[in-house]
Every structure is written in C-alpha cells, then in structure tokens.
Biopython code that builds the backbone (N, CA, C, O; Angstrom):
import numpy as np
from Bio.PDB.StructureBuilder import StructureBuilder

atoms = [
    (1, "MET", "N", (-35.613, 69.125, -26.121)),
    (1, "MET", "CA", (-34.059, 69.951, -26.002)),
    (1, "MET", "C", (-33.094, 69.018, -26.625)),
    (1, "MET", "O", (-32.533, 69.121, -27.716)),
    (2, "PRO", "N", (-32.987, 67.897, -25.549)),
    (2, "PRO", "CA", (-31.221, 67.006, -25.783)),
    (2, "PRO", "C", (-31.676, 65.717, -26.987)),
    (2, "PRO", "O", (-31.042, 64.665, -27.074)),
    (3, "TYR", "N", (-32.754, 66.018, -27.761)),
    (3, "TYR", "CA", (-33.069, 65.422, -28.761)),
    (3, "TYR", "C", (-32.657, 66.124, -30.218)),
    (3, "TYR", "O", (-32.440, 65.516, -31.266)),
    (4, "PHE", "N", (-32.607, 67.544, -30.007)),
    (4, "PHE", "CA", (-32.145, 68.427, -31.178)),
    (4, "PHE", "C", (-31.175, 68.893, -30.840)),
    (4, "PHE", "O", (-30.960, 69.735, -31.712)),
    (5, "LEU", "N", (-30.231, 68.950, -30.001)),
    (5, "LEU", "CA", (-29.209, 68.719, -29.239)),
    (5, "LEU", "C", (-28.281, 67.195, -29.770)),
    (5, "LEU", "O", (-27.053, 67.266, -29.822)),
    (6, "ALA", "N", (-28.799, 66.247, -30.035)),
    (6, "ALA", "CA", (-28.475, 65.065, -30.598)),
    (6, "ALA", "C", (-28.170, 65.171, -32.113)),
    (6, "ALA", "O", (-27.267, 64.600, -32.725)),
    (7, "LEU", "N", (-29.056, 65.973, -32.566)),
    (7, "LEU", "CA", (-29.230, 66.148, -33.935)),
    (7, "LEU", "C", (-28.658, 67.139, -34.273)),
    (7, "LEU", "O", (-28.476, 67.123, -35.490)),
    (8, "LYS", "N", (-28.112, 68.379, -33.595)),
    (8, "LYS", "CA", (-26.923, 68.746, -33.978)),
    (8, "LYS", "C", (-25.176, 68.467, -34.140)),
    (8, "LYS", "O", (-24.225, 68.663, -34.897)),
    (9, "ALA", "N", (-25.605, 67.786, -32.660)),
    (9, "ALA", "CA", (-24.022, 66.972, -32.557)),
    (9, "ALA", "C", (-23.933, 65.597, -34.039)),
    (9, "ALA", "O", (-22.793, 65.258, -34.358)),
    (10, "GLU", "N", (-25.059, 64.973, -34.759)),
    (10, "GLU", "CA", (-24.793, 64.728, -35.681)),
    (10, "GLU", "C", (-24.576, 65.157, -36.894)),
    (10, "GLU", "O", (-24.304, 64.443, -37.860)),
    (11, "ALA", "N", (-24.713, 66.601, -36.884)),
    (11, "ALA", "CA", (-24.673, 67.315, -37.929)),
    (11, "ALA", "C", (-23.516, 67.786, -37.918)),
    (11, "ALA", "O", (-22.845, 68.144, -38.887)),
    (12, "LEU", "N", (-23.198, 67.803, -36.613)),
    (12, "LEU", "CA", (-21.597, 68.217, -36.514)),
    (12, "LEU", "C", (-20.201, 67.470, -36.686)),
    (12, "LEU", "O", (-19.067, 67.899, -36.898)),
    (13, "TYR", "N", (-20.736, 66.140, -36.505)),
    (13, "TYR", "CA", (-20.203, 64.888, -36.846)),
    (13, "TYR", "C", (-19.976, 64.326, -38.113)),
    (13, "TYR", "O", (-19.285, 63.307, -38.112)),
    (14, "LEU", "N", (-20.334, 64.686, -39.056)),
    (14, "LEU", "CA", (-21.525, 64.579, -40.176)),
    (14, "LEU", "C", (-19.857, 65.747, -41.305)),
    (14, "LEU", "O", (-19.204, 65.366, -42.276)),
    (15, "VAL", "N", (-19.785, 67.023, -40.579)),
    (15, "VAL", "CA", (-18.946, 67.287, -41.193)),
    (15, "VAL", "C", (-17.748, 68.094, -40.375)),
    (15, "VAL", "O", (-17.495, 69.286, -40.202)),
    (16, "HIS", "N", (-17.166, 66.903, -39.977)),
    (16, "HIS", "CA", (-16.193, 66.738, -39.274)),
    (16, "HIS", "C", (-15.312, 67.566, -38.107)),
    (16, "HIS", "O", (-14.118, 67.668, -37.826)),
    (17, "ARG", "N", (-16.614, 68.115, -37.572)),
    (17, "ARG", "CA", (-16.502, 69.310, -36.373)),
    (17, "ARG", "C", (-17.112, 68.095, -34.972)),
    (17, "ARG", "O", (-18.204, 68.017, -34.409)),
    (18, "THR", "N", (-16.227, 67.544, -34.860)),
    (18, "THR", "CA", (-16.124, 66.066, -33.833)),
    (18, "THR", "C", (-16.221, 66.664, -32.302)),
    (18, "THR", "O", (-17.115, 66.452, -31.483)),
    (19, "SER", "N", (-15.023, 67.484, -32.150)),
    (19, "SER", "CA", (-15.110, 68.225, -30.922)),
    (19, "SER", "C", (-16.640, 68.720, -29.947)),
    (19, "SER", "O", (-17.179, 68.521, -28.859)),
    (20, "GLU", "N", (-16.840, 69.557, -31.361)),
    (20, "GLU", "CA", (-17.921, 70.467, -31.197)),
    (20, "GLU", "C", (-19.259, 69.639, -31.177)),
    (20, "GLU", "O", (-20.257, 70.207, -30.733)),
    (21, "ALA", "N", (-19.360, 68.337, -31.624)),
    (21, "ALA", "CA", (-20.500, 67.682, -31.472)),
    (21, "ALA", "C", (-20.677, 66.416, -30.277)),
    (21, "ALA", "O", (-21.679, 65.722, -30.109)),
    (22, "LEU", "N", (-19.224, 66.350, -29.424)),
    (22, "LEU", "CA", (-19.132, 66.163, -28.143)),
    (22, "LEU", "C", (-20.164, 67.136, -27.338)),
    (22, "LEU", "O", (-21.253, 66.826, -26.856)),
    (23, "GLU", "N", (-19.468, 68.483, -27.331)),
    (23, "GLU", "CA", (-19.679, 69.418, -26.941)),
    (23, "GLU", "C", (-21.454, 69.624, -26.837)),
    (23, "GLU", "O", (-21.921, 69.989, -25.758)),
    (24, "ALA", "N", (-22.424, 69.352, -28.080)),
    (24, "ALA", "CA", (-23.127, 69.264, -27.801)),
    (24, "ALA", "C", (-24.162, 68.309, -27.291)),
    (24, "ALA", "O", (-25.316, 68.525, -26.921)),
    (25, "ILE", "N", (-23.316, 66.955, -27.378)),
    (25, "ILE", "CA", (-23.835, 65.965, -26.055)),
    (25, "ILE", "C", (-23.805, 65.897, -24.932)),
    (25, "ILE", "O", (-24.388, 65.019, -24.296)),
    (26, "GLY", "N", (-23.004, 66.963, -24.351)),
    (26, "GLY", "CA", (-22.013, 67.384, -22.799)),
    (26, "GLY", "C", (-23.802, 68.030, -22.697)),
    (26, "GLY", "O", (-24.818, 67.612, -22.141)),
    (27, "GLU", "N", (-23.510, 69.114, -23.469)),
    (27, "GLU", "CA", (-25.146, 69.991, -23.350)),
    (27, "GLU", "C", (-26.338, 69.391, -22.762)),
    (27, "GLU", "O", (-26.943, 69.447, -21.691)),
    (28, "ALA", "N", (-26.435, 68.801, -23.871)),
    (28, "ALA", "CA", (-28.049, 67.495, -24.042)),
    (28, "ALA", "C", (-28.097, 66.704, -22.220)),
    (28, "ALA", "O", (-29.106, 66.600, -21.522)),
    (29, "GLU", "N", (-26.776, 66.290, -21.883)),
    (29, "GLU", "CA", (-26.880, 65.287, -20.678)),
    (29, "GLU", "C", (-27.103, 66.182, -19.613)),
    (29, "GLU", "O", (-28.041, 65.885, -18.874)),
    (30, "ALA", "N", (-26.412, 67.299, -19.332)),
    (30, "ALA", "CA", (-26.734, 68.393, -18.729)),
    (30, "ALA", "C", (-28.544, 69.048, -18.929)),
    (30, "ALA", "O", (-29.582, 69.111, -18.270)),
    (31, "LEU", "N", (-28.356, 69.185, -19.415)),
    (31, "LEU", "CA", (-30.333, 68.948, -19.787)),
    (31, "LEU", "C", (-31.250, 67.644, -18.719)),
    (31, "LEU", "O", (-31.957, 67.591, -17.713)),
    (32, "VAL", "N", (-30.792, 66.966, -19.508)),
    (32, "VAL", "CA", (-30.876, 65.446, -18.717)),
    (32, "VAL", "C", (-31.314, 65.464, -17.672)),
    (32, "VAL", "O", (-32.450, 65.285, -17.233)),
    (33, "GLU", "N", (-29.809, 65.829, -16.975)),
    (33, "GLU", "CA", (-29.614, 65.623, -15.795)),
    (33, "GLU", "C", (-31.192, 66.630, -14.917)),
    (33, "GLU", "O", (-32.136, 66.184, -14.266)),
    (34, "ARG", "N", (-30.858, 67.979, -15.292)),
    (34, "ARG", "CA", (-31.192, 69.378, -14.971)),
    (34, "ARG", "C", (-33.078, 68.765, -14.642)),
    (34, "ARG", "O", (-33.606, 68.788, -13.531)),
    (35, "PHE", "N", (-33.673, 68.334, -15.780)),
    (35, "PHE", "CA", (-34.738, 67.921, -16.059)),
    (35, "PHE", "C", (-35.196, 66.897, -16.188)),
    (35, "PHE", "O", (-36.284, 66.815, -16.758)),
    (36, "GLU", "N", (-34.484, 65.643, -15.670)),
    (36, "GLU", "CA", (-34.670, 64.695, -15.390)),
    (36, "GLU", "C", (-35.335, 64.270, -16.657)),
    (36, "GLU", "O", (-36.227, 63.456, -16.422)),
    (37, "ASP", "N", (-35.226, 64.489, -17.634)),
    (37, "ASP", "CA", (-36.360, 63.867, -18.756)),
    (37, "ASP", "C", (-35.317, 62.832, -19.558)),
    (37, "ASP", "O", (-34.793, 63.149, -20.626)),
    (38, "ARG", "N", (-35.088, 61.549, -18.892)),
    (38, "ARG", "CA", (-34.432, 60.466, -19.541)),
    (38, "ARG", "C", (-34.462, 59.859, -20.564)),
    (38, "ARG", "O", (-33.486, 59.155, -20.820)),
    (39, "HIS", "N", (-35.721, 59.921, -21.625)),
    (39, "HIS", "CA", (-35.928, 59.466, -22.399)),
    (39, "HIS", "C", (-34.847, 58.897, -23.446)),
    (39, "HIS", "O", (-34.511, 57.750, -23.741)),
    (40, "TRP", "N", (-34.471, 60.077, -23.854)),
    (40, "TRP", "CA", (-33.213, 60.079, -24.998)),
    (40, "TRP", "C", (-31.452, 59.707, -24.397)),
    (40, "TRP", "O", (-30.348, 59.760, -24.939)),
    (41, "CYS", "N", (-31.917, 59.348, -23.090)),
    (41, "CYS", "CA", (-30.295, 58.976, -22.813)),
    (41, "CYS", "C", (-29.460, 57.570, -23.571)),
    (41, "CYS", "O", (-28.288, 57.690, -23.929)),
    (42, "ALA", "N", (-29.986, 56.666, -23.695)),
    (42, "ALA", "CA", (-29.186, 55.931, -24.073)),
    (42, "ALA", "C", (-28.770, 56.100, -25.740)),
    (42, "ALA", "O", (-27.916, 55.422, -26.311)),
    (43, "GLU", "N", (-29.511, 57.068, -26.294)),
    (43, "GLU", "CA", (-28.716, 57.514, -27.136)),
    (43, "GLU", "C", (-27.801, 58.675, -27.334)),
    (43, "GLU", "O", (-27.242, 58.911, -28.405)),
    (44, "LEU", "N", (-27.695, 59.275, -26.421)),
    (44, "LEU", "CA", (-27.289, 60.344, -25.891)),
    (44, "LEU", "C", (-25.653, 59.385, -25.909)),
    (44, "LEU", "O", (-24.744, 59.448, -26.737)),
    (45, "HIS", "N", (-25.762, 58.603, -24.748)),
    (45, "HIS", "CA", (-24.580, 57.828, -24.825)),
    (45, "HIS", "C", (-23.989, 57.040, -26.318)),
    (45, "HIS", "O", (-22.793, 57.078, -26.608)),
    (46, "ARG", "N", (-24.776, 56.506, -26.979)),
    (46, "ARG", "CA", (-24.404, 56.149, -27.780)),
    (46, "ARG", "C", (-23.581, 56.857, -28.735)),
    (46, "ARG", "O", (-22.652, 56.372, -29.381)),
    (47, "LEU", "N", (-23.957, 57.915, -28.764)),
    (47, "LEU", "CA", (-23.739, 59.020, -29.800)),
    (47, "LEU", "C", (-22.126, 59.716, -28.919)),
    (47, "LEU", "O", (-21.333, 60.477, -29.473)),
    (48, "ARG", "N", (-22.028, 59.326, -27.846)),
    (48, "ARG", "CA", (-20.893, 59.873, -27.033)),
    (48, "ARG", "C", (-19.924, 58.751, -27.495)),
    (48, "ARG", "O", (-18.956, 59.124, -28.157)),
    (49, "GLY", "N", (-20.011, 57.876, -27.323)),
    (49, "GLY", "CA", (-19.282, 56.944, -28.319)),
    (49, "GLY", "C", (-18.992, 56.771, -29.100)),
    (49, "GLY", "O", (-17.833, 56.356, -29.134)),
    (50, "VAL", "N", (-19.624, 56.894, -30.243)),
    (50, "VAL", "CA", (-19.102, 57.019, -32.213)),
    (50, "VAL", "C", (-18.121, 58.517, -31.675)),
    (50, "VAL", "O", (-16.930, 58.442, -31.979)),
    (51, "PHE", "N", (-18.490, 59.623, -31.035)),
    (51, "PHE", "CA", (-17.755, 61.158, -30.959)),
    (51, "PHE", "C", (-16.357, 60.271, -30.484)),
    (51, "PHE", "O", (-15.284, 60.206, -31.084)),
    (52, "LEU", "N", (-16.726, 59.655, -29.277)),
    (52, "LEU", "CA", (-15.019, 59.311, -28.767)),
    (52, "LEU", "C", (-14.088, 58.230, -29.085)),
    (52, "LEU", "O", (-13.112, 57.706, -28.549)),
    (53, "ALA", "N", (-14.981, 58.052, -30.511)),
    (53, "ALA", "CA", (-14.008, 56.586, -31.647)),
    (53, "ALA", "C", (-13.241, 57.232, -32.228)),
    (53, "ALA", "O", (-12.030, 57.022, -32.297)),
    (54, "ALA", "N", (-14.207, 58.621, -33.018)),
    (54, "ALA", "CA", (-13.585, 58.933, -34.117)),
    (54, "ALA", "C", (-12.642, 59.785, -33.568)),
    (54, "ALA", "O", (-11.689, 60.096, -34.282)),
    (55, "MET", "N", (-12.722, 60.261, -32.346)),
    (55, "MET", "CA", (-11.297, 60.970, -31.532)),
    (55, "MET", "C", (-10.087, 60.456, -30.979)),
    (55, "MET", "O", (-9.135, 61.018, -30.437)),
    (56, "GLY", "N", (-10.351, 59.190, -31.253)),
    (56, "GLY", "CA", (-9.497, 58.048, -30.991)),
    (56, "GLY", "C", (-8.895, 58.191, -29.494)),
    (56, "GLY", "O", (-7.761, 58.019, -29.047)),
    (57, "ALA", "N", (-10.326, 58.640, -28.805)),
    (57, "ALA", "CA", (-10.200, 58.070, -27.006)),
    (57, "ALA", "C", (-9.361, 56.962, -26.894)),
    (57, "ALA", "O", (-8.780, 56.330, -27.777)),
    (58, "GLU", "N", (-9.380, 56.801, -25.567)),
    (58, "GLU", "CA", (-9.288, 55.674, -24.626)),
    (58, "GLU", "C", (-10.181, 54.570, -24.848)),
    (58, "GLU", "O", (-11.305, 54.996, -24.579)),
    (59, "GLU", "N", (-10.272, 52.994, -25.313)),
    (59, "GLU", "CA", (-10.745, 52.743, -25.464)),
    (59, "GLU", "C", (-11.802, 52.252, -24.224)),
    (59, "GLU", "O", (-12.852, 51.714, -24.574)),
    (60, "THR", "N", (-11.607, 52.381, -23.201)),
    (60, "THR", "CA", (-12.141, 52.039, -21.994)),
    (60, "THR", "C", (-13.424, 53.226, -22.283)),
    (60, "THR", "O", (-14.561, 52.758, -22.334)),
    (61, "GLN", "N", (-13.263, 54.745, -22.472)),
    (61, "GLN", "CA", (-14.152, 55.523, -22.321)),
    (61, "GLN", "C", (-15.535, 55.302, -23.236)),
    (61, "GLN", "O", (-16.730, 55.528, -23.045)),
    (62, "ILE", "N", (-14.583, 54.625, -24.553)),
    (62, "ILE", "CA", (-15.560, 54.354, -25.960)),
    (62, "ILE", "C", (-16.232, 53.180, -25.010)),
    (62, "ILE", "O", (-17.409, 53.392, -24.720)),
    (63, "GLU", "N", (-15.868, 52.431, -24.686)),
    (63, "GLU", "CA", (-16.765, 51.027, -24.522)),
    (63, "GLU", "C", (-17.747, 51.312, -23.539)),
    (63, "GLU", "O", (-18.874, 50.916, -23.838)),
    (64, "ALA", "N", (-17.594, 52.065, -22.119)),
    (64, "ALA", "CA", (-18.103, 52.624, -21.338)),
    (64, "ALA", "C", (-19.454, 53.368, -21.748)),
    (64, "ALA", "O", (-20.514, 53.214, -21.141)),
    (65, "SER", "N", (-19.227, 54.438, -23.182)),
    (65, "SER", "CA", (-20.385, 54.896, -23.237)),
    (65, "SER", "C", (-21.220, 53.761, -24.129)),
    (65, "SER", "O", (-22.398, 53.689, -23.780)),
    (66, "PHE", "N", (-20.993, 53.218, -24.783)),
    (66, "PHE", "CA", (-21.449, 51.760, -25.449)),
    (66, "PHE", "C", (-22.213, 51.282, -24.589)),
    (66, "PHE", "O", (-23.429, 51.356, -24.762)),
    (67, "GLN", "N", (-21.644, 50.645, -23.394)),
    (67, "GLN", "CA", (-22.546, 50.142, -23.000)),
    (67, "GLN", "C", (-23.227, 50.590, -21.840)),
    (67, "GLN", "O", (-24.038, 49.725, -21.510)),
    (68, "GLU", "N", (-23.250, 51.580, -21.067)),
    (68, "GLU", "CA", (-24.174, 52.346, -20.783)),
    (68, "GLU", "C", (-25.353, 52.748, -21.722)),
    (68, "GLU", "O", (-26.513, 52.787, -21.312)),
    (69, "ALA", "N", (-24.971, 53.064, -23.087)),
    (69, "ALA", "CA", (-26.299, 52.934, -24.115)),
    (69, "ALA", "C", (-27.194, 51.744, -24.008)),
    (69, "ALA", "O", (-28.396, 51.763, -23.744)),
    (70, "ILE", "N", (-26.342, 50.569, -24.282)),
    (70, "ILE", "CA", (-27.206, 49.366, -23.962)),
    (70, "ILE", "C", (-27.755, 49.124, -22.485)),
    (70, "ILE", "O", (-28.891, 48.650, -22.460)),
    (71, "ARG", "N", (-27.155, 49.364, -21.246)),
    (71, "ARG", "CA", (-28.155, 49.190, -20.175)),
    (71, "ARG", "C", (-29.101, 50.378, -19.990)),
    (71, "ARG", "O", (-29.866, 50.212, -19.040)),
    (72, "ILE", "N", (-29.181, 50.991, -20.339)),
    (72, "ILE", "CA", (-30.296, 52.285, -20.011)),
    (72, "ILE", "C", (-31.396, 51.778, -21.051)),
    (72, "ILE", "O", (-32.507, 51.460, -20.629)),
    (73, "ALA", "N", (-31.130, 51.713, -22.234)),
    (73, "ALA", "CA", (-32.045, 50.872, -23.281)),
    (73, "ALA", "C", (-32.961, 49.545, -23.094)),
    (73, "ALA", "O", (-34.094, 49.213, -23.442)),
    (74, "THR", "N", (-32.033, 49.031, -22.463)),
    (74, "THR", "CA", (-32.418, 47.339, -21.996)),
    (74, "THR", "C", (-33.128, 47.544, -20.909)),
    (74, "THR", "O", (-34.133, 46.835, -20.961)),
    (75, "GLU", "N", (-33.063, 48.537, -19.397)),
    (75, "GLU", "CA", (-33.627, 49.260, -18.601)),
    (75, "GLU", "C", (-35.415, 49.515, -18.693)),
    (75, "GLU", "O", (-36.485, 49.032, -18.322)),
    (76, "GLN", "N", (-34.755, 50.762, -19.554)),
    (76, "GLN", "CA", (-36.182, 51.382, -20.640)),
    (76, "GLN", "C", (-36.944, 50.496, -21.095)),
    (76, "GLN", "O", (-38.145, 50.672, -20.888)),
    (77, "LYS", "N", (-36.662, 49.678, -21.600)),
    (77, "LYS", "CA", (-37.517, 48.085, -22.610)),
    (77, "LYS", "C", (-37.477, 48.871, -24.261)),
    (77, "LYS", "O", (-38.218, 48.721, -25.232)),
    (78, "SER", "N", (-36.552, 49.535, -24.093)),
    (78, "SER", "CA", (-36.466, 50.432, -26.014)),
    (78, "SER", "C", (-35.566, 49.127, -26.437)),
    (78, "SER", "O", (-34.440, 48.930, -25.980)),
    (79, "VAL", "N", (-36.072, 48.465, -27.159)),
    (79, "VAL", "CA", (-35.409, 47.459, -27.725)),
    (79, "VAL", "C", (-34.870, 48.132, -28.823)),
    (79, "VAL", "O", (-33.640, 48.165, -28.867)),
    (80, "SER", "N", (-35.669, 48.831, -29.975)),
    (80, "SER", "CA", (-34.725, 49.795, -30.758)),
    (80, "SER", "C", (-33.469, 50.631, -30.702)),
    (80, "SER", "O", (-32.507, 50.555, -31.466)),
    (81, "LEU", "N", (-33.646, 51.498, -29.603)),
    (81, "LEU", "CA", (-32.280, 51.767, -29.263)),
    (81, "LEU", "C", (-31.333, 51.099, -28.540)),
    (81, "LEU", "O", (-30.300, 51.670, -28.191)),
    (82, "GLN", "N", (-31.585, 49.831, -28.243)),
    (82, "GLN", "CA", (-30.597, 49.200, -27.637)),
    (82, "GLN", "C", (-29.970, 48.159, -28.627)),
    (82, "GLN", "O", (-28.843, 47.766, -28.329)),
    (83, "LYS", "N", (-30.647, 47.573, -29.963)),
    (83, "LYS", "CA", (-30.216, 47.364, -30.743)),
    (83, "LYS", "C", (-29.163, 48.460, -32.265)),
    (83, "LYS", "O", (-28.334, 48.269, -33.155)),
    (84, "ARG", "N", (-29.774, 49.278, -31.809)),
    (84, "ARG", "CA", (-28.819, 50.203, -32.395)),
    (84, "ARG", "C", (-27.632, 50.793, -31.478)),
    (84, "ARG", "O", (-26.766, 51.349, -32.154)),
    (85, "ALA", "N", (-27.427, 50.794, -30.254)),
    (85, "ALA", "CA", (-26.316, 50.558, -29.465)),
    (85, "ALA", "C", (-25.278, 49.476, -29.608)),
    (85, "ALA", "O", (-24.073, 49.719, -29.546)),
    (86, "GLU", "N", (-25.861, 48.079, -29.831)),
    (86, "GLU", "CA", (-25.193, 47.154, -29.667)),
    (86, "GLU", "C", (-24.727, 47.255, -31.072)),
    (86, "GLU", "O", (-23.507, 47.415, -31.100)),
    (87, "ALA", "N", (-25.261, 47.217, -32.225)),
    (87, "ALA", "CA", (-25.187, 47.307, -33.533)),
    (87, "ALA", "C", (-23.796, 47.963, -33.709)),
    (87, "ALA", "O", (-22.831, 47.237, -33.947)),
    (88, "THR", "N", (-23.630, 49.480, -33.588)),
    (88, "THR", "CA", (-22.959, 50.549, -33.312)),
    (88, "THR", "C", (-21.347, 49.970, -32.487)),
    (88, "THR", "O", (-20.178, 50.171, -32.817)),
    (89, "TYR", "N", (-22.027, 49.092, -31.160)),
    (89, "TYR", "CA", (-20.295, 48.879, -30.470)),
    (89, "TYR", "C", (-19.822, 47.707, -31.186)),
    (89, "TYR", "O", (-18.677, 47.258, -31.236)),
    (90, "ALA", "N", (-20.923, 47.268, -31.752)),
    (90, "ALA", "CA", (-20.253, 45.648, -32.579)),
    (90, "ALA", "C", (-19.294, 46.383, -33.929)),
    (90, "ALA", "O", (-18.269, 45.893, -34.404)),
    (91, "GLU", "N", (-19.904, 47.568, -34.323)),
    (91, "GLU", "CA", (-19.320, 47.589, -35.568)),
    (91, "GLU", "C", (-17.732, 48.719, -35.176)),
    (91, "GLU", "O", (-16.811, 48.988, -35.946)),
    (92, "PHE", "N", (-17.894, 49.092, -33.962)),
    (92, "PHE", "CA", (-16.609, 49.720, -33.293)),
    (92, "PHE", "C", (-15.553, 48.500, -33.309)),
    (92, "PHE", "O", (-14.623, 48.536, -34.115)),
    (93, "PHE", "N", (-15.699, 47.440, -32.431)),
    (93, "PHE", "CA", (-14.577, 46.221, -32.407)),
    (93, "PHE", "C", (-14.718, 45.293, -33.959)),
    (93, "PHE", "O", (-14.252, 44.163, -34.110)),
    (94, "ARG", "N", (-15.470, 46.080, -35.022)),
    (94, "ARG", "CA", (-15.213, 45.125, -36.161)),
    (94, "ARG", "C", (-13.993, 46.054, -36.487)),
    (94, "ARG", "O", (-12.885, 45.524, -36.403)),
    (95, "GLN", "N", (-14.076, 47.791, -36.963)),
    (95, "GLN", "CA", (-13.678, 48.558, -37.565)),
    (95, "GLN", "C", (-12.156, 48.663, -36.624)),
    (95, "GLN", "O", (-11.146, 49.068, -37.199)),
    (96, "LYS", "N", (-12.119, 48.365, -35.522)),
    (96, "LYS", "CA", (-10.910, 48.310, -34.532)),
    (96, "LYS", "C", (-9.792, 47.164, -34.522)),
    (96, "LYS", "O", (-8.565, 47.229, -34.455)),
    (97, "GLU", "N", (-10.787, 45.970, -34.626)),
    (97, "GLU", "CA", (-10.020, 44.570, -35.423)),
    (97, "GLU", "C", (-9.288, 44.451, -36.909)),
    (97, "GLU", "O", (-8.437, 43.633, -37.259)),
    (98, "SER", "N", (-9.842, 45.440, -37.610)),
    (98, "SER", "CA", (-9.623, 45.316, -38.684)),
    (98, "SER", "C", (-8.136, 45.927, -38.814)),
    (98, "SER", "O", (-7.814, 46.696, -37.908)),
    (99, "PRO", "N", (-6.855, 45.592, -40.189)),
    (99, "PRO", "CA", (-5.942, 45.885, -40.124)),
    (99, "PRO", "C", (-5.879, 47.601, -40.389)),
    (99, "PRO", "O", (-4.847, 48.251, -40.223)),
    (100, "SER", "N", (-7.016, 48.112, -40.775)),
    (100, "SER", "CA", (-6.834, 49.494, -40.907)),
    (100, "SER", "C", (-7.057, 50.321, -39.931)),
    (100, "SER", "O", (-6.995, 51.550, -39.949)),
    (101, "GLY", "N", (-7.338, 49.568, -39.017)),
    (101, "GLY", "CA", (-8.445, 50.529, -37.969)),
    (101, "GLY", "C", (-7.306, 50.536, -36.623)),
    (101, "GLY", "O", (-6.136, 50.157, -36.567)),
    (102, "GLY", "N", (-8.128, 51.086, -35.693)),
    (102, "GLY", "CA", (-7.088, 51.477, -34.605)),
    (102, "GLY", "C", (-7.504, 53.017, -34.442)),
    (102, "GLY", "O", (-8.571, 53.202, -35.027)),
    (103, "ARG", "N", (-6.998, 54.213, -33.824)),
    (103, "ARG", "CA", (-7.534, 55.229, -33.254)),
    (103, "ARG", "C", (-8.199, 55.574, -34.511)),
    (103, "ARG", "O", (-8.052, 55.146, -35.655)),
    (104, "GLY", "N", (-9.108, 56.618, -33.909)),
    (104, "GLY", "CA", (-9.818, 57.607, -34.728)),
    (104, "GLY", "C", (-10.754, 56.901, -35.850)),
    (104, "GLY", "O", (-10.688, 57.289, -37.016)),
    (105, "VAL", "N", (-11.552, 55.944, -35.499)),
    (105, "VAL", "CA", (-12.320, 54.670, -35.792)),
    (105, "VAL", "C", (-13.857, 55.897, -36.277)),
    (105, "VAL", "O", (-14.452, 56.722, -35.585)),
    (106, "ARG", "N", (-14.092, 55.360, -38.172)),
    (106, "ARG", "CA", (-15.508, 56.640, -38.311)),
    (106, "ARG", "C", (-16.403, 55.825, -37.817)),
    (106, "ARG", "O", (-15.646, 55.333, -36.981)),
    (107, "LEU", "N", (-17.388, 55.279, -37.645)),
    (107, "LEU", "CA", (-18.592, 54.796, -37.237)),
    (107, "LEU", "C", (-19.865, 55.374, -37.854)),
    (107, "LEU", "O", (-20.435, 56.301, -37.279)),
    (108, "PRO", "N", (-20.239, 54.974, -38.760)),
    (108, "PRO", "CA", (-21.413, 55.582, -39.433)),
    (108, "PRO", "C", (-23.093, 55.663, -37.883)),
    (108, "PRO", "O", (-23.485, 54.757, -37.147)),
    (109, "LEU", "N", (-23.582, 57.086, -38.001)),
    (109, "LEU", "CA", (-24.413, 57.405, -37.327)),
    (109, "LEU", "C", (-25.713, 56.409, -37.016)),
    (109, "LEU", "O", (-26.616, 56.786, -36.269)),
]
sb = StructureBuilder()
sb.init_structure("model")
sb.init_model(0)
sb.init_chain("A")
sb.init_seg("    ")
for serial, (resi, resn, name, xyz) in enumerate(atoms, 1):
    if name == "N":
        sb.init_residue(resn, " ", resi, " ")
    sb.init_atom(name, np.array(xyz, "f"), 0.0, 1.0, " ", f" {name:<3s}", serial, name[0])
structure = sb.get_structure()
C-alpha cells in the first residue's frame, strides 16, 4: 500500500497539488510504521524532500528528508534507491544555487 500511496503522491505533485501529495506520503509513512513494511521507506523520504522543496519549506527539513532517504537506502543495500536519492539531493542544491533558485524549487520525480 505505501507504494501505491507514493504513486498517488507523485500524480498529485504533477498536477501542482503538492500539499495533498505530502499528505499521501504521511499516510504511507503511517502504514509503514503500523505494518513494519519498510522496503519503500527510502523513496518515501526522497519524495517528502521533493514536495517540501516545492512548497518552499525550511532547507533543514528538505535536507533531512534527502539524507534520511540516502541513509535508509544505503542501510538496505538498495543501490538504485540510494543513487536516486543522491541525484535528487544534488539537483536540489544545483537549483538552489542557481540565480533563479531559492524557495519553491521544482524537482523532477
């Protein structure tokens, strides 16, 4: 179920309903905790970072989400999810550092 909620969140993000996307991630994380099914946790944290960046949240919150995604993926030995989280984190910094960067960074999924 967390996987499908992540897909729902991605769809909401694509139609600029980012706060609802963040709510779907929250639902998915609650299910992860309830059923202790953690195999999609890294991706949930990465998506949370993407959505927080789009909403112009505090940089510390955004960074914490990406760092947690990388940590979990590394711990689970999921190279693909680790690389994906690292690439999104790097893109966040690239956009943030650009002249037009700053609050409300729109990252690709």
